[in-house]
C-alpha positions as CSV (number, residue, x, y, z in Angstrom):
1,Y,-8.1,-7.0,-1.2
2,H,-6.4,-8.2,2.0
3,A,-8.1,-6.7,5.2
4,L,-9.5,-4.0,2.9
5,E,-11.9,-2.3,5.6
6,K,-9.2,-2.4,8.0
7,F,-6.8,-0.3,5.8
8,L,-9.7,2.0,5.0
9,T,-10.4,2.4,8.7
10,A,-6.8,3.0,9.5
11,H,-7.0,5.7,6.8
12,L,-9.8,7.2,7.7
13,S,-9.3,7.5,11.4
14,Q,-5.5,8.2,11.4
15,D,-5.2,5.9,14.7
16,Q,-1.2,5.5,14.9
17,L,-1.4,2.0,16.2
18,L,-4.2,0.8,13.4
19,L,-1.5,2.5,11.0
20,K,1.6,0.7,12.4
21,M,-0.5,-2.5,12.4
22,M,-1.3,-2.4,8.8
23,R,2.1,-1.2,7.6
24,E,4.0,-3.8,9.4
25,N,1.6,-6.4,8.8
26,L,1.0,-7.1,12.5
27,D,-1.4,-9.9,13.6
28,P,-4.6,-7.7,14.3
29,H,-5.9,-10.1,17.2
30,G,-2.7,-10.4,18.6
31,T,-2.2,-6.6,18.6
32,V,-5.5,-6.6,20.4
33,A,-4.4,-9.2,22.9
34,T,-1.2,-7.1,23.9
35,L,-3.9,-4.2,24.9
36,V,-6.5,-6.0,26.7
37,F,-4.0,-8.5,28.8
38,P,-1.2,-6.7,30.5
39,E,0.8,-9.8,30.9
40,L,1.0,-9.5,27.0
41,K,2.2,-6.1,26.7
42,N,5.7,-6.8,25.9
43,V,4.8,-9.6,23.8
44,H,5.1,-9.3,20.0
45,P,1.7,-9.4,18.4
46,N,2.9,-12.0,16.0
47,E,3.9,-14.3,18.7
48,V,0.7,-14.0,20.8
49,K,-0.9,-17.1,18.8
50,K,2.2,-19.3,19.7
51,V,2.4,-18.3,23.3
52,A,-1.2,-17.5,24.4
53,P,-3.6,-18.9,21.7
54,D,-6.4,-18.9,24.5
55,K,-6.1,-15.0,25.1
56,R,-5.8,-14.3,21.4
57,Q,-9.3,-15.8,20.9
58,I,-10.7,-13.9,23.5
59,S,-8.9,-10.8,22.0
60,K,-10.4,-11.8,18.4
61,G,-14.2,-11.6,19.9
62,V,-13.4,-8.3,21.6
63,G,-12.1,-6.8,18.4
64,F,-15.0,-8.0,16.0
65,A,-17.4,-6.9,18.5
66,L,-16.2,-3.4,18.5
67,D,-15.3,-3.0,14.8
68,Y,-18.8,-3.8,14.3
69,G,-20.7,-1.3,16.7
70,G,-21.0,-3.8,19.7
71,G,-20.1,-2.8,23.3
72,A,-19.4,-4.4,26.6
73,G,-22.7,-6.0,26.6
74,T,-22.2,-7.6,23.1
75,I,-18.8,-8.9,24.3
76,A,-20.0,-10.1,27.3
77,R,-23.0,-12.3,25.8
78,N,-20.6,-13.3,23.0
79,L,-17.8,-14.6,25.3
80,G,-19.9,-15.5,28.6
81,I,-18.1,-13.4,30.7
82,N,-18.9,-10.9,33.6
83,I,-20.1,-7.4,32.1
84,K,-17.4,-5.6,34.2
85,V,-14.8,-7.8,32.8
86,A,-16.1,-7.0,29.0
87,Q,-16.1,-3.3,30.1
88,G,-12.4,-3.6,31.3
89,Y,-11.3,-5.0,27.9
90,V,-13.2,-2.1,26.1
91,D,-11.5,0.4,27.9
92,K,-8.2,-1.1,27.5
93,Y,-9.0,-1.5,23.7
94,F,-9.8,2.2,23.1
95,E,-6.6,3.1,25.4
96,G,-4.6,1.4,22.8
97,F,-6.5,2.5,19.8
98,Y,-7.4,6.0,21.2
99,G,-7.2,7.9,17.7
100,L,-10.0,5.3,16.3
101,H,-12.3,6.1,19.3
102,A,-12.0,9.7,18.8
103,Y,-12.8,9.2,15.2
104,D,-15.7,7.1,15.9
105,K,-17.0,10.0,18.3
106,A,-16.5,12.5,15.4
107,V,-18.5,10.6,12.8
108,V,-21.4,10.2,15.5
109,R,-21.4,14.1,16.0
110,F,-21.5,14.9,12.5
111,A,-24.1,12.3,11.8
112,K,-26.3,13.6,14.3
113,A,-25.8,17.3,13.2
114,N,-26.6,16.4,9.4
115,G,-28.4,13.2,9.4
116,Y,-26.3,11.4,7.0
117,V,-22.7,10.1,6.5
118,K,-20.7,10.3,3.4
119,T,-18.2,7.3,2.2
120,L,-14.9,8.1,0.6
121,G,-16.5,7.7,-3.0
122,G,-18.9,10.3,-2.2
123,H,-22.1,8.0,-1.4
124,K,-24.3,9.6,1.4
125,R,-26.1,7.4,3.7
126,H,-29.0,8.9,5.6
127,V,-29.4,7.9,9.4
128,W,-32.6,9.5,10.1
129,D,-33.1,8.4,13.4
130,I,-29.7,9.0,15.0
131,N,-31.4,11.7,17.3
132,H,-34.6,9.3,18.1
133,P,-35.5,9.7,21.8
134,D,-35.5,5.6,22.1
135,R,-31.7,5.2,23.0
136,G,-31.8,1.6,21.2
137,I,-32.8,3.1,17.9
138,A,-30.6,6.1,18.3
139,S,-27.7,3.7,19.5
140,Y,-28.6,1.4,16.2
141,N,-28.2,4.5,13.9
142,E,-24.7,5.7,15.7
143,R,-23.2,2.1,14.9
144,V,-24.6,2.2,11.1
145,A,-22.9,5.6,10.9
146,V,-19.5,4.2,11.9
147,N,-19.8,1.1,9.8
148,V,-21.1,2.5,6.8
149,L,-17.7,4.9,6.4
150,S,-15.6,1.8,6.6
151,Q,-17.8,-0.9,4.9
152,G,-19.0,1.9,2.1
153,A,-15.5,2.9,1.3
154,G,-14.6,-0.8,0.7
155,A,-17.7,-1.1,-1.5
156,D,-16.6,2.2,-3.5
157,C,-13.1,0.5,-3.9
158,A,-14.6,-3.0,-5.4
159,M,-17.1,-0.7,-7.4
160,F,-14.7,1.4,-8.8
161,A,-12.2,-1.4,-9.7
162,Q,-15.0,-2.9,-11.5
163,I,-16.0,0.2,-13.8
164,D,-12.4,0.4,-14.9
165,I,-11.7,-3.4,-15.3
166,D,-14.8,-3.2,-17.7
167,S,-13.6,-0.4,-19.8
168,D,-9.9,-1.7,-19.8
169,P,-9.1,-2.1,-23.8
170,V,-6.5,-4.6,-23.0
171,L,-8.9,-7.0,-21.0
172,N,-11.3,-6.6,-23.7
173,A,-9.0,-7.3,-26.3
174,I,-7.7,-10.7,-24.5
175,G,-11.4,-11.9,-24.1
176,A,-11.3,-11.3,-20.3
177,Y,-14.7,-10.5,-18.2
178,M,-15.9,-10.7,-15.2
179,V,-17.9,-13.2,-13.8
180,M,-18.9,-11.6,-10.6
181,N,-18.1,-9.4,-7.5
182,I,-18.1,-10.8,-3.8
183,H,-17.6,-8.1,-1.2
184,D,-13.7,-7.6,-1.7
185,E,-13.3,-10.1,-4.3
186,I,-13.4,-9.9,-8.3
187,V,-13.8,-13.0,-10.2
188,M,-12.4,-13.3,-13.9
189,M,-12.5,-15.4,-16.5
190,C,-10.1,-15.4,-19.7
191,P,-8.4,-17.7,-22.0
192,F,-5.7,-19.4,-20.3
193,E,-2.5,-18.1,-22.2
194,Y,-3.5,-14.5,-20.8
195,A,-4.2,-15.3,-17.5
196,E,-0.8,-13.7,-16.1
197,L,-1.9,-10.7,-18.1
198,C,-5.2,-10.5,-16.8
199,K,-4.1,-11.2,-13.2
200,E,-1.5,-8.1,-13.7
201,R,-4.2,-5.6,-15.0
202,L,-6.7,-6.9,-12.4
203,V,-4.4,-5.9,-9.5
204,Y,-3.3,-2.8,-11.1
205,F,-6.8,-1.5,-11.4
206,M,-7.9,-2.7,-7.8
207,E,-5.1,-1.2,-6.4
208,K,-5.2,2.4,-8.4
209,C,-9.0,2.7,-8.3
210,L,-9.1,5.4,-5.6
211,E,-5.9,7.2,-6.6
212,K,-7.3,7.4,-10.0
213,R,-10.3,9.3,-8.6
214,G,-7.9,11.9,-6.6
215,I,-8.6,9.9,-3.2
216,N,-5.2,9.2,-1.8
217,L,-4.8,6.9,1.1
218,T,-2.3,7.3,3.9
219,I,-1.1,3.6,3.4
220,P,-1.4,1.5,0.0
């Protein structure tokens, strides 16, 4: 899969900029750079790497930190910058991805009220300590709740695709079999003469695994 969790987060959050980024294949780090650096506001995201590689690298650190539940403190430590500067980056990021920010808050509210979250595939993850009086423990559980939905949906995709591949009579007939699954990758073995057919079947099942189960994504 390509940028699987980003696609799934775009679907789950319905953030307009994130949906645009995925539909138009915009450089994600370049997109963040155009948000956090005002001087890059009118630069096309895919051109940022050429005109401002240093700012794109900073934006990469900002985006990854926020994607995985970090905040201004995490960004300040990772980039070796002042906490106020880091907070400025965070504020600008969520001004641009305002739908994503609202989605994160809604996920946390649900988890606090119910003590769990559910992935696209219906798998439940409990976050028992999300209302813990220790703010550090509660904050960790909030990050888990948000991350589980994107990462769990990605795991659902890989798992469903493997089930469908394993039960495909065509793949079985040509002697194709799965060797392993590595996060968003499925590794197959088959006789050389059937390699193209194996690839076509693999792509089909990986693309259609959610749709077959009545889960229709906003973007393919």
